[in-house]
BAFI-129721 format. One line per field, with one value per residue (C-alpha): residue number from 1; residue in three letters; x, y, z. Coordinates in Angstrom, 3 decimals. Layout:
N
seq	NUM | ...
type	ALA | ...
xx	X | ...
yy	Y | ...
zz	Z | ...
END
This chain:
331
seq	1 | 2 | 3 | 4 | 5 | 6 | 7 | 8 | 9 | 10 | 11 | 12 | 13 | 14 | 15 | 16 | 17 | 18 | 19 | 20 | 21 | 22 | 23 | 24 | 25 | 26 | 27 | 28 | 29 | 30 | 31 | 32 | 33 | 34 | 35 | 36 | 37 | 38 | 39 | 40 | 41 | 42 | 43 | 44 | 45 | 46 | 47 | 48 | 49 | 50 | 51 | 52 | 53 | 54 | 55 | 56 | 57 | 58 | 59 | 60 | 61 | 62 | 63 | 64 | 65 | 66 | 67 | 68 | 69 | 70 | 71 | 72 | 73 | 74 | 75 | 76 | 77 | 78 | 79 | 80 | 81 | 82 | 83 | 84 | 85 | 86 | 87 | 88 | 89 | 90 | 91 | 92 | 93 | 94 | 95 | 96 | 97 | 98 | 99 | 100 | 101 | 102 | 103 | 104 | 105 | 106 | 107 | 108 | 109 | 110 | 111 | 112 | 113 | 114 | 115 | 116 | 117 | 118 | 119 | 120 | 121 | 122 | 123 | 124 | 125 | 126 | 127 | 128 | 129 | 130 | 131 | 132 | 133 | 134 | 135 | 136 | 137 | 138 | 139 | 140 | 141 | 142 | 143 | 144 | 145 | 146 | 147 | 148 | 149 | 150 | 151 | 152 | 153 | 154 | 155 | 156 | 157 | 158 | 159 | 160 | 161 | 162 | 163 | 164 | 165 | 166 | 167 | 168 | 169 | 170 | 171 | 172 | 173 | 174 | 175 | 176 | 177 | 178 | 179 | 180 | 181 | 182 | 183 | 184 | 185 | 186 | 187 | 188 | 189 | 190 | 191 | 192 | 193 | 194 | 195 | 196 | 197 | 198 | 199 | 200 | 201 | 202 | 203 | 204 | 205 | 206 | 207 | 208 | 209 | 210 | 211 | 212 | 213 | 214 | 215 | 216 | 217 | 218 | 219 | 220 | 221 | 222 | 223 | 224 | 225 | 226 | 227 | 228 | 229 | 230 | 231 | 232 | 233 | 234 | 235 | 236 | 237 | 238 | 239 | 240 | 241 | 242 | 243 | 244 | 245 | 246 | 247 | 248 | 249 | 250 | 251 | 252 | 253 | 254 | 255 | 256 | 257 | 258 | 259 | 260 | 261 | 262 | 263 | 264 | 265 | 266 | 267 | 268 | 269 | 270 | 271 | 272 | 273 | 274 | 275 | 276 | 277 | 278 | 279 | 280 | 281 | 282 | 283 | 284 | 285 | 286 | 287 | 288 | 289 | 290 | 291 | 292 | 293 | 294 | 295 | 296 | 297 | 298 | 299 | 300 | 301 | 302 | 303 | 304 | 305 | 306 | 307 | 308 | 309 | 310 | 311 | 312 | 313 | 314 | 315 | 316 | 317 | 318 | 319 | 320 | 321 | 322 | 323 | 324 | 325 | 326 | 327 | 328 | 329 | 330 | 331
type	MET | ALA | MET | GLU | HIS | PRO | ALA | ASP | GLN | ALA | GLN | GLN | LYS | LEU | ASP | SER | GLY | GLU | VAL | ASP | ALA | ALA | ILE | ARG | ILE | ALA | GLU | GLY | ALA | ALA | GLN | SER | GLY | ASP | ALA | GLU | ALA | LEU | ALA | LEU | LEU | GLY | SER | TRP | ARG | LEU | ILE | GLY | TYR | PRO | VAL | PRO | ARG | ASP | LEU | ALA | LEU | ALA | ARG | SER | LEU | LEU | ALA | GLN | ALA | ALA | GLU | ALA | ARG | HIS | GLY | TRP | ALA | ALA | LEU | ALA | LEU | ILE | ALA | LEU | THR | ALA | ASN | GLY | SER | GLY | ALA | PRO | SER | ASP | TRP | GLN | ALA | ALA | LEU | THR | LEU | LEU | ARG | LYS | THR | ALA | GLN | TRP | ASP | ALA | GLU | ALA | LYS | GLU | HIS | MET | ARG | LEU | LEU | HIS | ALA | MET | ASN | ILE | ASP | ALA | ASP | GLY | TYR | PRO | THR | HIS | PRO | VAL | LYS | ALA | GLU | THR | LEU | SER | GLU | THR | PRO | SER | ALA | GLN | CYS | PHE | PRO | ALA | PHE | LEU | THR | PRO | ASP | GLU | CYS | ALA | HIS | ILE | ALA | ARG | ALA | GLY | GLN | ASP | LEU | LEU | GLU | PRO | SER | MET | ILE | VAL | ASP | PRO | ARG | SER | GLY | LYS | PHE | LEU | PRO | HIS | PRO | ILE | ARG | THR | SER | ALA | GLY | ALA | THR | LEU | GLY | PRO | THR | ARG | GLU | SER | LEU | PRO | ILE | GLN | ALA | ILE | GLN | ARG | ARG | ILE | ALA | ALA | ALA | THR | HIS | ILE | PRO | VAL | ALA | GLN | GLY | GLU | SER | PHE | SER | LEU | LEU | HIS | TYR | ALA | PRO | GLY | GLN | GLN | TYR | ARG | LEU | HIS | VAL | ASP | ALA | LEU | PRO | GLU | PRO | CYS | ASN | GLN | ARG | VAL | ALA | THR | CYS | ILE | LEU | TYR | LEU | ASN | GLU | GLY | TYR | ALA | GLY | GLY | GLU | THR | TYR | LEU | GLU | GLU | ASN | ALA | THR | ARG | PHE | LYS | GLY | ARG | ILE | GLY | ASP | ALA | LEU | PHE | PHE | LEU | ASN | VAL | ASP | ALA | ALA | GLY | ARG | PRO | ASP | ALA | LYS | SER | ARG | HIS | ALA | GLY | LEU | PRO | VAL | ALA | GLN | GLY | THR | LYS | TRP | ILE | ALA | THR | ARG | TRP | LEU | ARG | ALA | ALA | PRO | PHE | ASP | PRO | TRP | GLY | VAL | GLY | ASP | SER | THR | GLY | THR | ARG | ARG
xx	-14.597 | -11.129 | -10.546 | -9.893 | -6.228 | -5.546 | -3.879 | -7.194 | -9.233 | -7.102 | -7.264 | -11.130 | -11.323 | -9.455 | -11.454 | -14.824 | -13.230 | -12.377 | -8.739 | -8.069 | -9.328 | -7.266 | -4.049 | -4.677 | -5.461 | -2.265 | 0.223 | -1.061 | -0.432 | 2.832 | 3.893 | 3.500 | 5.869 | 3.008 | 4.657 | 1.529 | 0.730 | 4.398 | 4.200 | 0.780 | 2.375 | 5.349 | 3.058 | 1.355 | 4.393 | 5.516 | 2.099 | 1.807 | -1.600 | -3.322 | -0.024 | 2.565 | 5.070 | 8.477 | 10.789 | 13.420 | 10.525 | 9.011 | 12.245 | 12.494 | 8.996 | 9.587 | 12.913 | 11.087 | 8.661 | 11.269 | 12.979 | 9.562 | 9.791 | 6.998 | 7.810 | 6.522 | 8.162 | 11.646 | 11.429 | 10.342 | 13.170 | 15.725 | 14.272 | 14.347 | 17.855 | 19.133 | 17.401 | 18.301 | 14.703 | 15.084 | 18.905 | 21.778 | 21.750 | 23.591 | 23.775 | 25.874 | 23.416 | 20.533 | 22.261 | 23.129 | 19.514 | 18.222 | 20.589 | 19.184 | 15.617 | 16.243 | 16.717 | 13.293 | 11.409 | 10.609 | 10.431 | 13.662 | 15.423 | 14.151 | 15.657 | 18.919 | 18.817 | 18.155 | 20.948 | 23.385 | 22.703 | 23.642 | 27.204 | 27.195 | 29.792 | 29.735 | 27.427 | 24.961 | 26.156 | 26.987 | 30.578 | 30.316 | 29.530 | 26.155 | 26.249 | 24.283 | 22.775 | 21.714 | 18.258 | 17.693 | 19.752 | 16.718 | 15.431 | 18.601 | 17.502 | 19.270 | 18.506 | 19.859 | 19.517 | 18.964 | 19.277 | 17.318 | 17.026 | 13.537 | 13.631 | 14.523 | 11.494 | 9.077 | 10.474 | 9.626 | 6.049 | 5.160 | 6.378 | 3.364 | 0.887 | -1.376 | -1.447 | -2.474 | -5.162 | -6.840 | -4.836 | -7.016 | -6.746 | -8.246 | -10.709 | -9.612 | -13.059 | -15.062 | -12.051 | -13.574 | -11.189 | -11.916 | -10.363 | -6.864 | -7.333 | -3.918 | -3.157 | -5.377 | -3.307 | -3.506 | -0.434 | 1.212 | 3.932 | 6.539 | 7.450 | 10.347 | 9.002 | 8.492 | 12.116 | 13.622 | 17.451 | 17.060 | 15.015 | 17.604 | 20.299 | 18.409 | 18.117 | 21.820 | 22.245 | 20.155 | 22.419 | 25.616 | 24.309 | 22.590 | 25.221 | 22.463 | 23.026 | 20.630 | 19.454 | 17.677 | 15.461 | 11.835 | 10.206 | 9.493 | 6.042 | 4.642 | 2.173 | -0.027 | -1.573 | -4.670 | -5.826 | -6.710 | -4.969 | -2.313 | -0.542 | -1.414 | 1.400 | 2.955 | 6.192 | 7.309 | 9.083 | 7.291 | 5.634 | 6.594 | 9.927 | 11.000 | 13.368 | 12.957 | 12.462 | 15.405 | 15.130 | 13.145 | 14.213 | 11.492 | 12.171 | 10.244 | 9.257 | 7.421 | 6.798 | 4.513 | 2.084 | 0.898 | 1.168 | 2.130 | 5.392 | 6.944 | 6.560 | 8.952 | 6.933 | 10.022 | 11.548 | 8.528 | 10.608 | 8.753 | 10.510 | 9.318 | 11.270 | 11.903 | 11.684 | 14.449 | 15.341 | 15.584 | 14.832 | 16.484 | 15.919 | 16.197 | 13.177 | 15.084 | 17.135 | 20.872 | 19.663 | 17.517 | 14.332 | 11.392 | 11.920 | 8.852 | 11.090 | 10.631 | 7.097 | 6.214 | 3.400 | 2.592 | 0.767 | -2.374 | -1.838 | -3.603 | -3.298 | -1.930 | -0.684 | 2.074 | 4.089 | 6.616 | 8.277 | 9.384 | 11.857 | 11.926 | 15.284 | 15.305 | 18.020 | 18.821 | 18.127 | 14.630 | 12.751 | 9.938 | 8.734 | 7.929 | 5.082 | 2.262 | 1.940 | 4.630 | 5.371 | 3.797 | 2.491 | -0.211 | 0.275
yy	4.057 | 2.746 | -0.710 | -2.620 | -3.559 | -7.374 | -7.289 | -5.788 | -8.223 | -11.101 | -10.003 | -9.598 | -13.246 | -14.291 | -12.480 | -14.015 | -17.452 | -18.224 | -19.116 | -20.785 | -17.777 | -15.360 | -17.426 | -17.616 | -13.866 | -12.828 | -14.999 | -14.294 | -10.599 | -11.229 | -13.321 | -10.161 | -8.027 | -6.186 | -4.833 | -4.884 | -8.521 | -9.423 | -7.571 | -9.297 | -12.812 | -12.010 | -11.060 | -14.278 | -16.311 | -14.709 | -15.120 | -18.735 | -18.025 | -18.875 | -20.543 | -22.396 | -20.061 | -19.903 | -17.021 | -17.412 | -17.270 | -14.414 | -12.428 | -13.394 | -11.744 | -8.772 | -8.070 | -8.179 | -5.888 | -3.685 | -3.567 | -2.143 | 0.609 | -0.948 | 1.031 | -1.542 | -4.394 | -2.653 | -1.655 | -5.378 | -6.757 | -4.612 | -5.660 | -9.349 | -9.112 | -7.485 | -9.748 | -13.008 | -14.086 | -16.688 | -16.385 | -15.452 | -11.887 | -9.391 | -5.684 | -4.573 | -5.904 | -4.487 | -0.854 | -1.136 | -1.800 | 0.997 | 3.453 | 2.471 | 2.742 | 5.952 | 7.568 | 7.256 | 6.495 | 9.024 | 6.578 | 4.962 | 8.382 | 8.929 | 5.629 | 6.921 | 10.082 | 8.169 | 5.886 | 8.772 | 10.135 | 6.768 | 5.978 | 2.427 | 0.317 | -1.613 | -4.314 | -1.994 | -2.102 | 0.964 | 2.194 | 3.711 | 2.044 | 2.628 | 4.164 | 1.997 | 2.921 | 0.461 | 0.665 | -2.370 | -5.214 | -7.509 | -8.088 | -7.192 | -3.939 | -1.321 | 1.911 | 3.249 | 7.048 | 8.632 | 5.335 | 6.431 | 9.861 | 11.362 | 10.727 | 7.103 | 6.871 | 8.413 | 5.889 | 3.058 | 4.143 | 5.102 | 1.569 | -0.007 | 2.477 | 1.104 | -2.252 | -1.471 | -3.439 | -3.835 | -6.532 | -9.682 | -13.245 | -16.433 | -18.027 | -21.701 | -23.120 | -21.046 | -20.003 | -16.547 | -13.563 | -11.604 | -8.511 | -9.206 | -9.429 | -8.006 | -5.693 | -3.092 | -1.216 | -1.531 | -3.302 | -4.451 | -6.611 | -5.249 | -8.423 | -9.100 | -6.876 | -3.906 | -3.945 | -1.252 | -0.768 | 1.838 | -0.427 | -3.244 | -0.788 | -0.103 | -3.846 | -4.358 | -1.590 | -3.362 | -6.509 | -4.547 | -2.938 | -6.199 | -8.768 | -10.768 | -11.548 | -9.889 | -13.423 | -14.080 | -11.139 | -11.314 | -8.675 | -5.354 | -5.349 | -1.840 | -0.719 | 2.410 | 3.213 | 5.650 | 7.323 | 4.448 | 1.930 | -0.161 | -3.552 | -5.277 | -7.218 | -10.158 | -11.731 | -12.043 | -15.329 | -18.308 | -20.931 | -23.872 | -25.473 | -23.752 | -21.053 | -18.861 | -15.228 | -14.562 | -10.743 | -7.899 | -4.369 | -1.586 | 1.435 | 4.616 | 6.248 | 9.679 | 11.560 | 14.296 | 11.845 | 11.377 | 8.163 | 5.017 | 4.379 | 0.905 | -0.653 | -3.388 | -5.129 | -6.706 | -3.466 | -0.983 | 0.920 | 3.048 | 4.027 | 6.788 | 6.728 | 9.852 | 9.869 | 7.541 | 5.885 | 1.992 | -0.272 | -3.733 | -6.288 | -10.213 | -12.520 | -15.612 | -16.608 | -17.845 | -21.252 | -20.007 | -20.402 | -17.903 | -15.605 | -14.195 | -11.283 | -9.877 | -9.215 | -5.796 | -3.635 | -0.959 | 1.389 | 3.236 | 6.172 | 9.271 | 11.670 | 11.789 | 8.668 | 6.467 | 4.785 | 1.957 | -0.790 | -4.050 | -6.354 | -9.820 | -11.461 | -15.387 | -17.940 | -19.107 | -17.733 | -17.102 | -17.718 | -15.191 | -17.296 | -20.218 | -18.870 | -18.303 | -15.103 | -12.843 | -10.951 | -7.706 | -7.290 | -4.746 | -3.553
zz	-24.586 | -23.738 | -23.923 | -20.387 | -20.000 | -20.217 | -16.669 | -15.300 | -17.295 | -15.934 | -12.299 | -12.607 | -13.942 | -11.083 | -8.444 | -10.024 | -9.672 | -13.157 | -12.796 | -16.073 | -17.883 | -15.766 | -16.279 | -20.259 | -20.335 | -18.467 | -19.945 | -23.456 | -22.629 | -21.056 | -24.168 | -26.214 | -23.799 | -21.820 | -18.739 | -16.677 | -17.386 | -16.764 | -13.515 | -12.477 | -13.352 | -11.287 | -8.179 | -8.832 | -8.669 | -5.454 | -3.807 | -4.911 | -6.238 | -8.781 | -10.002 | -7.691 | -6.089 | -8.034 | -6.827 | -9.605 | -12.143 | -10.469 | -10.551 | -14.445 | -15.042 | -12.874 | -14.683 | -17.994 | -16.763 | -15.268 | -18.702 | -19.969 | -17.137 | -14.776 | -11.578 | -9.181 | -10.828 | -10.836 | -7.140 | -6.109 | -8.237 | -6.553 | -3.012 | -3.924 | -5.462 | -2.047 | 0.286 | -1.382 | -2.643 | -5.528 | -5.563 | -3.267 | -2.075 | -4.022 | -2.764 | -5.493 | -8.164 | -6.635 | -6.187 | -9.917 | -10.490 | -8.371 | -10.078 | -13.470 | -12.147 | -10.465 | -13.977 | -14.803 | -11.551 | -8.755 | -5.939 | -6.843 | -7.060 | -3.452 | -2.291 | -3.867 | -1.832 | 1.309 | 0.666 | -0.148 | 3.398 | 4.990 | 5.991 | 4.651 | 3.106 | -0.236 | 1.245 | 2.874 | 6.502 | 8.586 | 8.608 | 11.954 | 15.504 | 17.037 | 20.493 | 23.130 | 26.370 | 28.943 | 30.012 | 32.061 | 33.242 | 34.020 | 31.437 | 29.392 | 27.328 | 25.617 | 23.810 | 20.547 | 20.662 | 17.228 | 15.653 | 12.507 | 10.975 | 10.568 | 6.883 | 7.485 | 10.040 | 7.365 | 4.858 | 6.901 | 7.793 | 4.250 | 3.121 | 4.651 | 5.221 | 2.592 | 4.145 | 7.505 | 8.746 | 12.343 | 14.605 | 14.539 | 15.471 | 14.274 | 16.522 | 16.671 | 16.931 | 14.466 | 11.999 | 12.135 | 12.377 | 15.868 | 17.311 | 18.661 | 22.453 | 23.455 | 20.522 | 19.478 | 17.141 | 13.166 | 11.879 | 8.637 | 7.659 | 5.349 | 3.307 | 1.014 | -1.878 | 0.497 | 1.650 | -0.013 | -0.237 | 2.522 | 4.725 | 4.227 | 4.975 | 8.359 | 8.805 | 8.402 | 10.872 | 13.311 | 12.953 | 13.653 | 16.645 | 18.105 | 16.726 | 15.404 | 11.744 | 9.382 | 8.065 | 11.430 | 11.393 | 10.460 | 8.011 | 9.759 | 11.658 | 11.319 | 13.941 | 14.185 | 17.443 | 17.719 | 21.036 | 23.499 | 21.672 | 23.126 | 23.262 | 26.569 | 28.640 | 26.658 | 25.873 | 22.349 | 22.680 | 20.996 | 23.291 | 21.038 | 20.343 | 17.085 | 15.623 | 18.780 | 18.753 | 20.942 | 20.797 | 19.790 | 18.398 | 18.316 | 16.191 | 17.022 | 13.997 | 15.524 | 18.627 | 19.648 | 21.245 | 24.767 | 26.590 | 24.478 | 26.476 | 26.478 | 29.608 | 31.178 | 33.587 | 35.588 | 36.901 | 35.933 | 33.438 | 31.188 | 27.882 | 25.773 | 22.584 | 20.700 | 16.901 | 15.501 | 18.758 | 18.861 | 21.874 | 21.843 | 24.679 | 24.990 | 25.152 | 26.304 | 29.209 | 29.283 | 28.187 | 25.409 | 27.142 | 27.037 | 29.745 | 31.655 | 32.934 | 29.261 | 29.706 | 28.235 | 27.074 | 24.842 | 26.972 | 25.834 | 23.713 | 25.262 | 22.502 | 19.165 | 17.132 | 17.695 | 14.930 | 15.662 | 13.560 | 15.392 | 14.060 | 15.755 | 15.613 | 15.649 | 16.866 | 13.421 | 9.830 | 9.079 | 5.866 | 5.361 | 2.352 | 4.638 | 6.476 | 3.896 | 1.792 | 3.387 | 0.228 | 1.138 | -2.378 | -3.201 | -6.891
END
């Protein structure tokens, strides 16, 4: 019978509450150059459990695992290098790592194929202007037709498909998770390790189209709607004084479903995005205050399934590492 891998042993110890034993096993295997153990320790350093979060150390561990041709570690390192987690953002260094990884990893090779099809500059920004169509004056809303290619849409959906979970909220009295009263879809956050270079190029495309710097965007929120599911009327602006969500960009990743339009309540506009379309609208008024006129809904899907990705854009740079475990890691 084959012996269990040290990384699996370490994770099992952790799952059973034997934290010290888990760390000891993982660190011992990592010291001998074991790629799985190095990747596991790297993911723990990103998550911040069972060891403190240390993004720079996480990148060092992932780099060692990548050198040993660990696919997840290599792709995570590439994403972190480009989005500036643990060190300043360096698109060219990330691209060099991707080219190297693509020589032996099929997923990295696919990422290269997607990048080659994009019209982007040396920093991943689009070289051609994006066409905008005014959809509404109040609230201010624009459509960007064919903003993504079908291949890019599929890439975003695949990036978070394994993370999808029913939308939930925490009951403030009991602390228990309850079904979300407004959003009945399944969702996932594509945290920093899930931000492949094609995804980050798309985020830069959004920045160029909306004139809101890429550093002010949250991670993509991937949503999947089955028949009957919806997102009831709501505003995306946050109620408390904070780094406000000043705007929303919705990417429509598929078509062929019935219902599911995005509904702008103020002027009863119904937008049915085609595959690759993007919808952009403001959530605040001229003074930067939450604007009730931005209330909108994702109407119920009648037939088929609907896939979208939302990027909320903030008033100032946004740190995805400052809001709990936002890594999107799942090894």
